[in-house]
C-alpha positions as CSV (number, residue, x, y, z in Angstrom):
1,M,-45.9,-53.4,56.1
2,R,-48.9,-55.4,54.6
3,S,-48.2,-55.5,51.0
4,F,-45.1,-56.0,48.6
5,K,-46.3,-53.0,46.7
6,H,-45.6,-50.8,49.8
7,A,-42.2,-52.6,50.1
8,G,-41.1,-51.2,46.5
9,F,-41.8,-54.5,44.6
10,S,-43.1,-53.5,41.0
11,V,-44.6,-57.1,40.2
12,V,-45.2,-60.0,42.5
13,A,-46.9,-63.2,41.1
14,S,-48.1,-65.7,43.7
15,D,-48.4,-69.4,42.2
16,V,-48.4,-72.9,43.4
17,L,-45.9,-74.5,41.0
18,L,-47.1,-78.0,39.8
19,A,-45.6,-80.0,37.1
20,D,-43.4,-78.0,34.8
21,A,-44.9,-74.5,35.5
22,G,-41.6,-73.4,37.0
23,A,-39.6,-74.3,33.8
24,V,-42.0,-71.8,32.0
25,Y,-41.2,-69.1,34.4
26,K,-37.5,-69.8,34.1
27,A,-37.8,-69.7,30.2
28,C,-39.1,-66.2,30.3
29,T,-36.9,-63.5,28.6
30,L,-37.3,-61.5,31.9
31,R,-36.3,-64.3,34.1
32,P,-37.9,-63.8,37.5
33,L,-36.6,-64.2,40.9
34,I,-38.3,-67.4,42.2
35,V,-38.7,-67.6,46.0
36,H,-40.2,-70.6,47.4
37,I,-42.0,-70.0,50.4
38,T,-42.8,-73.0,52.5
39,A,-44.7,-73.8,55.6
40,T,-45.8,-76.8,57.3
41,L,-49.3,-78.3,56.3
42,T,-50.7,-77.5,59.8
43,A,-49.6,-73.9,59.4
44,T,-51.0,-73.6,55.9
45,E,-54.3,-75.1,57.1
46,Q,-54.4,-72.6,59.8
47,R,-53.8,-69.8,57.5
48,A,-56.3,-71.1,55.0
49,A,-58.8,-71.1,57.9
50,T,-58.7,-67.2,58.1
51,R,-60.2,-66.8,54.5
52,T,-62.6,-68.3,52.1
53,V,-61.4,-71.8,51.1
54,Y,-62.4,-73.1,47.6
55,L,-60.8,-76.4,47.9
56,S,-61.9,-79.5,49.7
57,E,-59.6,-80.9,52.7
58,E,-58.3,-83.6,50.3
59,E,-57.5,-81.1,47.5
60,F,-55.8,-78.9,49.8
61,R,-53.6,-81.5,51.3
62,R,-52.8,-83.0,47.9
63,L,-51.9,-79.5,46.5
64,H,-49.6,-79.0,49.5
65,S,-47.9,-82.4,49.0
66,T,-47.4,-82.1,45.2
67,E,-46.4,-78.6,44.7
68,R,-42.9,-78.4,43.2
69,G,-41.7,-75.0,43.8
70,A,-38.3,-76.0,45.4
71,V,-37.2,-77.6,41.9
72,Y,-37.1,-74.1,40.4
73,A,-36.5,-71.9,43.3
74,D,-33.5,-69.5,43.4
75,V,-34.0,-69.4,47.1
76,Q,-36.4,-71.1,49.7
77,V,-37.9,-69.3,52.8
78,E,-39.3,-71.4,55.6
79,A,-42.4,-69.3,56.7
80,T,-44.2,-71.4,59.3
81,D,-43.0,-69.2,62.3
82,L,-42.9,-65.9,60.2
83,S,-45.6,-63.1,60.5
84,L,-46.6,-61.5,57.2
85,D,-44.5,-58.4,58.0
86,A,-41.4,-60.7,58.8
87,L,-42.0,-62.7,55.6
88,T,-42.4,-59.5,53.4
89,A,-39.1,-58.1,55.1
90,R,-37.2,-61.4,54.3
91,V,-38.4,-61.4,50.6
92,A,-37.5,-57.9,50.2
93,E,-34.0,-58.5,51.7
94,I,-33.6,-61.4,49.1
95,W,-34.9,-59.1,46.3
96,A,-32.4,-56.4,47.2
């Protein structure tokens, strides 16, 4: 499985939550399930290296250190050692 759509998800929003963005999501009429997906800085740098990167190394590190998804999350998933398929399956399991 390579996408959440194929796993039966109708909407998936991917965001790095900074400041009070999570509070905005939580205040929505149709409150979303917020899954905080974490990985080590090393793992995120390795994953980023496989695609076009639009941030400087310093910006990337700052973003990783300041994101606040855990504050607003309904559940947290540590994804450092998970493949995309395993991560998709884990989120689908949480969603069910």
